[in-house]
Backbone as numpy.savetxt, mean C-alpha at the origin, in Angstrom:
# Nx Ny Nz CAx CAy CAz Cx Cy Cz
-2.11 7.24 -10.82 -2.60 6.91 -12.09 -3.03 5.43 -11.92
-4.36 5.09 -12.32 -5.07 3.91 -12.33 -4.55 3.06 -13.53
-4.29 1.85 -13.19 -3.93 0.89 -14.11 -4.88 -0.39 -14.16
-5.15 -0.60 -15.62 -6.33 -1.77 -15.91 -5.38 -3.07 -15.53
-6.31 -4.10 -15.63 -5.40 -5.54 -15.57 -4.88 -5.71 -16.63
-5.06 -5.18 -17.72 -4.30 -5.55 -18.99 -3.04 -4.74 -19.09
-2.87 -3.74 -18.45 -1.77 -3.09 -18.55 -0.45 -3.73 -17.73
0.54 -3.56 -18.67 1.61 -4.34 -17.96 2.52 -3.53 -17.17
2.91 -3.92 -15.97 3.70 -3.32 -15.00 5.04 -3.83 -15.06
6.13 -2.87 -15.05 7.38 -3.23 -15.06 8.05 -3.96 -14.09
8.44 -5.25 -14.08 8.64 -6.15 -13.18 9.75 -5.71 -12.19
9.75 -5.78 -11.02 10.64 -5.37 -9.79 10.86 -6.56 -9.10
11.99 -6.85 -8.62 12.19 -8.13 -7.71 11.69 -7.59 -6.24
10.92 -8.62 -5.70 10.57 -8.31 -4.12 11.65 -8.88 -3.27
12.36 -9.87 -4.08 13.25 -10.90 -3.29 14.03 -9.74 -2.15
14.10 -10.14 -0.88 14.68 -9.70 0.09 14.05 -8.22 0.44
13.24 -7.76 -0.15 12.38 -6.52 0.41 11.33 -6.87 1.38
11.56 -6.20 2.43 10.49 -6.38 3.68 9.41 -5.35 3.65
8.05 -5.98 3.63 6.83 -5.12 3.53 6.17 -5.17 4.59
5.72 -3.98 5.21 4.58 -4.11 6.29 3.32 -3.74 5.53
2.15 -4.59 5.70 0.88 -4.38 5.43 -0.11 -4.18 6.57
-0.66 -2.80 6.41 -1.31 -2.30 7.37 -2.55 -2.25 6.86
-3.79 -3.11 7.39 -4.88 -2.85 6.83 -6.11 -2.71 7.78
-7.38 -2.16 7.35 -8.52 -1.71 8.14 -9.44 -2.96 7.60
-10.05 -3.78 8.37 -10.81 -4.65 7.74 -12.35 -4.50 8.35
-12.85 -3.12 8.12 -13.97 -2.78 8.33 -15.02 -3.53 7.37
-14.66 -3.42 6.17 -15.27 -4.32 5.15 -14.61 -5.56 4.82
-14.89 -6.65 5.69 -13.97 -7.64 5.58 -13.69 -8.29 4.27
-14.86 -8.35 3.38 -14.63 -9.09 2.19 -13.80 -8.02 1.25
-13.99 -6.98 1.17 -13.13 -6.20 0.38 -11.54 -6.14 0.87
-11.37 -5.95 2.22 -10.23 -6.15 2.77 -9.50 -7.23 2.50
-10.26 -8.46 2.52 -9.52 -9.88 2.07 -9.01 -9.95 0.60
-10.04 -9.34 -0.15 -9.69 -9.26 -1.53 -8.47 -8.42 -1.92
-8.32 -7.20 -1.23 -7.33 -6.24 -1.62 -6.04 -7.06 -0.78
-6.06 -7.83 0.38 -4.82 -8.35 0.87 -4.41 -9.58 -0.10
-5.28 -10.24 -0.48 -4.82 -11.49 -1.58 -4.25 -10.82 -2.59
-4.78 -9.75 -3.33 -4.14 -9.17 -4.41 -2.77 -8.61 -4.08
-2.60 -7.92 -2.79 -0.99 -7.29 -2.42 -0.08 -8.62 -2.22
-0.61 -9.56 -1.54 0.17 -10.65 -1.34 0.60 -11.42 -2.44
-0.52 -11.62 -3.59 -0.09 -12.49 -4.71 0.85 -11.62 -5.49
0.76 -10.23 -5.53 1.71 -9.64 -6.45 3.24 -9.73 -5.77
3.11 -9.64 -4.55 4.48 -9.65 -3.76 5.23 -11.02 -4.12
4.40 -12.26 -3.97 4.94 -13.49 -4.30 5.38 -13.63 -5.88
4.32 -12.94 -6.67 4.70 -13.06 -8.00 6.13 -12.25 -8.31
6.49 -11.34 -7.58 7.82 -10.60 -7.93 8.91 -11.30 -7.25
8.66 -12.46 -6.47 9.83 -13.04 -5.95 9.92 -12.91 -4.40
8.97 -12.27 -3.90 9.15 -12.05 -2.46 8.63 -13.12 -1.36
9.26 -13.27 -0.34 8.91 -14.55 0.48 8.05 -14.03 1.56
7.19 -14.91 1.80 6.10 -14.66 3.05 6.67 -14.16 4.45
7.93 -14.77 4.73 8.66 -14.34 5.72 9.24 -12.81 5.79
8.98 -12.12 4.51 9.19 -10.63 4.66 8.07 -9.79 4.60
7.05 -10.55 4.98 6.02 -9.68 5.04 5.66 -9.45 6.51
5.17 -8.38 7.04 4.73 -8.11 8.47 3.17 -7.45 8.19
2.18 -8.14 8.97 1.05 -7.70 8.71 0.57 -7.18 10.04
-0.63 -6.19 10.01 -1.14 -5.48 11.01 -2.49 -5.05 10.55
-3.71 -5.32 11.38 -5.00 -5.36 11.20 -5.65 -4.25 12.13
-6.27 -3.33 11.77 -7.12 -2.27 12.65 -8.59 -2.33 12.08
-9.32 -1.57 13.11 -10.73 -1.63 12.62 -11.22 -0.73 11.58
-10.45 0.44 11.51 -10.93 1.57 10.36 -9.89 2.54 9.87
-10.21 3.05 8.90 -9.24 3.89 8.09 -8.55 4.96 9.00
-9.28 5.45 10.17 -8.75 6.45 11.02 -7.77 5.81 11.96
-7.79 4.72 11.89 -6.97 3.70 13.03 -5.41 3.57 12.24
-5.46 3.59 10.98 -4.41 3.17 10.24 -2.97 4.03 10.54
-3.01 5.43 10.31 -1.82 6.15 10.49 -0.83 5.86 11.55
-1.16 5.73 12.82 -0.42 5.22 13.99 0.35 4.03 13.82
-0.42 2.81 13.12 0.32 1.68 12.89 1.27 1.81 11.88
0.72 2.54 10.70 1.72 2.65 9.63 3.23 3.66 10.07
2.85 4.47 11.00 4.19 5.18 11.60 4.88 4.18 12.49
4.32 3.31 13.10 5.13 2.26 13.86 5.86 1.61 12.95
5.29 0.84 11.88 6.12 -0.08 10.86 6.98 0.89 10.28
6.85 1.97 9.80 7.87 2.76 9.14 9.16 3.00 10.14
8.80 2.99 11.32 9.97 3.08 12.41 10.93 1.92 12.54
10.20 0.84 12.12 11.28 -0.41 12.18 12.17 -0.68 11.16
13.29 -1.07 11.53 14.60 -0.94 10.66 14.40 -2.34 9.76
13.31 -3.22 10.19 13.45 -4.33 9.33 12.01 -4.34 8.37
11.46 -3.04 8.04 10.46 -2.67 7.04 10.84 -1.60 6.20
10.76 -2.22 4.78 11.44 -1.20 3.66 10.31 -0.29 3.22
9.22 -0.89 3.18 7.86 -0.01 2.50 6.64 -0.61 3.28
5.41 0.18 3.31 4.19 -0.23 3.90 3.19 -0.21 2.68
2.38 -1.26 2.67 1.30 -0.99 1.94 0.14 -1.01 2.79
-0.87 0.16 2.50 -2.02 0.47 3.44 -3.14 -0.08 2.62
-4.05 -0.80 3.28 -5.24 -1.59 2.72 -6.50 -0.91 3.39
-7.44 -0.54 2.70 -8.85 -0.41 3.56 -9.99 0.08 2.25
-11.04 0.19 2.81 -12.20 0.50 1.90 -13.02 1.63 2.81
-13.56 2.81 1.97 -14.45 3.60 2.57 -15.55 3.73 1.58
-16.80 3.58 1.96 -18.01 3.71 1.34 -18.62 4.99 1.68
-18.88 5.90 0.58 -19.42 7.06 0.97 -20.93 6.84 1.73
-21.41 7.74 2.81 -22.25 7.49 3.46 -23.37 8.49 3.20
-24.22 8.90 4.00 -25.17 10.09 3.76 -24.70 11.44 3.99
-23.66 11.31 4.61 -22.86 12.59 5.37 -21.52 12.87 4.55
-20.82 13.65 4.99 -19.42 13.73 4.48 -18.40 13.43 5.30
-18.72 12.64 6.48 -17.91 11.78 7.34 -16.86 11.11 6.57
-17.07 10.42 5.60 -16.08 9.64 4.77 -14.97 10.60 4.32
-15.37 11.62 3.91 -14.35 12.71 3.39 -13.53 13.26 4.40
-13.85 13.54 5.62 -13.03 14.01 6.59 -12.18 12.89 7.25
-12.57 11.63 7.25 -11.92 10.51 7.61 -10.63 10.36 6.78
-10.82 10.32 5.42 -10.08 9.92 4.25 -8.84 10.95 4.13
-9.49 12.29 4.22 -8.61 13.29 4.00 -7.41 13.40 5.28
-7.98 13.12 6.44 -6.82 13.10 7.63 -6.02 12.01 7.49
-6.50 10.79 7.23 -5.55 9.58 6.95 -4.68 9.58 5.85
-5.06 10.16 4.69 -4.21 10.32 3.56 -3.02 11.26 3.73
-3.46 12.29 4.58 -2.32 13.51 4.68 -1.29 12.62 5.47
-1.86 12.14 6.58 -0.83 11.44 7.49 0.13 10.51 6.69
-0.48 9.56 5.80 0.29 8.74 5.07 1.35 9.37 4.32
1.25 10.53 3.68 2.13 11.24 2.96 3.02 11.95 3.73
2.68 12.37 4.94 3.75 12.91 5.82 4.62 12.05 6.20
4.14 10.99 6.60 4.98 9.67 7.18 5.95 8.85 6.25
5.63 8.95 5.10 6.46 8.50 3.71 7.44 9.39 3.56
7.39 10.82 3.72 8.48 11.84 3.36 9.40 11.57 4.70
8.75 11.74 5.79 9.42 11.70 7.01 10.52 10.54 7.10
10.04 9.39 6.86 10.89 8.27 7.07 11.32 7.78 5.61
11.25 8.64 4.65 11.96 8.52 3.26 11.62 6.78 3.00
10.52 6.26 3.26 10.04 4.92 2.72 8.85 5.09 2.14
8.52 4.14 0.89 7.36 4.34 0.50 6.10 3.58 1.28
4.95 4.46 1.20 3.69 4.14 1.77 2.85 4.16 0.31
2.28 3.02 -0.01 1.61 2.78 -1.19 0.11 2.37 -0.56
-0.84 2.99 -1.27 -2.21 2.87 -0.81 -3.17 1.97 -1.70
-3.74 1.16 -0.98 -4.70 0.31 -1.60 -6.16 0.45 -0.71
-6.30 1.98 -0.65 -7.49 2.39 0.18 -8.72 2.77 -0.77
-9.57 2.15 -0.83 -10.63 2.34 -1.95 -11.54 3.62 -1.28
-11.93 4.29 -2.04 -13.06 5.33 -1.75 -14.11 5.28 -2.85
-15.27 4.67 -2.48 -16.18 4.37 -3.32 -17.75 4.68 -2.82
-18.57 4.68 -3.89 -19.75 4.99 -3.45 -20.61 3.81 -3.06
-20.35 2.63 -3.50 -21.01 1.39 -3.09 -19.99 0.15 -2.96
-20.41 -0.75 -2.49 -19.53 -2.04 -2.33 -19.35 -2.86 -3.53
-20.16 -2.56 -4.58 -19.92 -3.22 -5.99 -18.90 -2.37 -6.66
-18.52 -1.10 -6.36 -17.37 -0.39 -7.10 -16.19 -0.72 -6.31
-16.36 -1.39 -4.97 -15.13 -1.80 -4.38 -14.59 -3.07 -4.95
-15.70 -4.22 -5.16 -15.58 -5.38 -5.64 -14.77 -5.26 -6.98
-15.46 -4.24 -7.79 -14.72 -4.12 -9.13 -13.28 -3.72 -9.07
-12.87 -2.95 -8.06 -11.57 -2.47 -7.94 -10.65 -3.24 -6.99
-11.03 -4.32 -6.70 -10.35 -5.34 -5.66 -10.28 -6.83 -6.38
-9.63 -6.66 -7.74 -9.76 -7.98 -8.36 -10.69 -8.20 -9.34
-11.47 -7.16 -9.31 -12.60 -7.32 -10.38 -12.39 -6.77 -11.64
-13.46 -6.56 -12.22 -13.34 -5.83 -13.90 -12.60 -4.40 -13.86
-12.51 -3.75 -12.69 -11.89 -2.51 -12.80 -10.30 -2.62 -12.23
-9.86 -3.95 -12.12 -8.47 -3.91 -11.80 -8.46 -4.45 -10.11
-7.00 -4.29 -9.82 -6.79 -5.01 -8.59 -5.88 -3.89 -7.67
-6.38 -3.24 -7.01 -5.73 -2.10 -5.99 -4.81 -2.68 -5.28
-5.10 -3.68 -4.68 -4.05 -4.41 -3.72 -2.64 -4.87 -4.48
-2.87 -5.44 -5.83 -1.61 -5.73 -6.35 -1.04 -4.33 -6.87
-1.74 -3.35 -7.35 -1.24 -2.21 -7.78 -0.43 -1.40 -6.72
-0.69 -1.46 -5.48 -0.28 -0.88 -4.25 1.10 -1.39 -4.07
1.00 -3.01 -4.14 2.25 -3.69 -3.81 3.42 -3.31 -4.90
2.90 -3.57 -6.03 3.81 -3.13 -7.18 4.38 -1.81 -7.30
3.59 -0.75 -6.62 4.11 0.74 -6.47 5.01 0.73 -5.41
4.67 0.04 -4.26 5.71 -0.04 -3.17 7.03 -0.62 -3.62
6.84 -1.77 -4.34 8.27 -2.34 -4.72 8.73 -1.54 -5.92
8.39 -0.71 -6.75 9.03 -0.05 -7.63 9.66 1.33 -6.82
8.86 1.84 -6.21 9.16 2.93 -5.43 10.50 2.86 -4.48
10.47 1.45 -3.58 11.72 1.20 -2.99 12.81 1.03 -3.80
12.57 0.41 -5.09 13.74 0.23 -5.85 14.35 1.44 -6.47
13.58 2.57 -6.75 13.96 3.82 -7.30 14.71 4.45 -5.94
14.18 4.38 -4.84 14.70 5.16 -3.73 16.24 4.57 -3.57
16.25 3.27 -3.55 17.68 2.57 -3.43 18.49 3.13 -4.42
18.17 3.20 -5.72 18.89 3.57 -6.71 19.37 5.04 -6.57
18.51 5.85 -5.94 18.93 7.38 -5.69 19.91 7.42 -4.60
19.47 6.47 -3.52 20.71 6.50 -2.23 22.04 6.12 -3.02
22.16 4.99 -3.75 23.33 4.55 -4.36 23.81 5.83 -5.13
23.27 6.34 -5.82 23.89 7.66 -6.69 24.39 8.73 -5.65
23.86 8.89 -4.64 24.02 9.75 -3.71 25.36 9.48 -2.71
25.64 8.18 -2.39 26.49 7.48 -1.98 27.72 7.72 -2.71
27.88 7.52 -3.98 28.87 7.44 -5.00 29.27 9.11 -4.92
28.29 10.01 -5.05 28.56 11.34 -5.27 29.40 11.92 -3.85
29.14 11.29 -2.85 29.71 11.64 -1.54 30.94 11.13 -1.57
31.36 10.07 -2.18 32.87 9.63 -2.21 33.51 10.27 -3.03
32.84 10.77 -4.14 33.94 11.49 -5.25 34.45 12.84 -4.73
C-alpha cells in the first residue's frame, strides 16, 4: 500500500535494530534520494548510524545475491533494498524486476527477516523524483519504516511462540 507524505506511520523504535541497505546506483540521483530518505527515517526512529550496513551494486539484477549475503549475517535484522528501473522501449525492465522481486520474497521467507523494497518501477525519471522525496512521497522512508515495523512484529510473534513452548 502506498503512503502519502501526509499519512502518519505508527512509530517503531529503531534503537538496537541492525539494518542492511543494499542499493543499485544505476540512476545515481534517484539512488541518493532514496538512500537519504531511508537513512533519515532510521535516524528519526532512534536508530544509530553504527547499526546500518551498506552495500552498493550496479543494477537491479545484481541485488539479490548481496541481499542474500546480508540476510545470512547474524548482525543484520532486516534489509532495505533501494533502486530504480525506468521502462525502456522493450520489456527488458519487466523481466529484470520480476526476477529480482521473486528472489527478494523468497529470501525474506527463507531467512524469516524483513526485506523492504524502495525499488521504483517508473515510466520516466520525473516519476522517480516524485516518489523519492517529492510530491508523491518518499519510498526510501516508507521502506525503512516497513522494515522496522515488520521486524518488530516478527519479534512479538517469536516471543509469543517462545512463551507457548514453555507452557
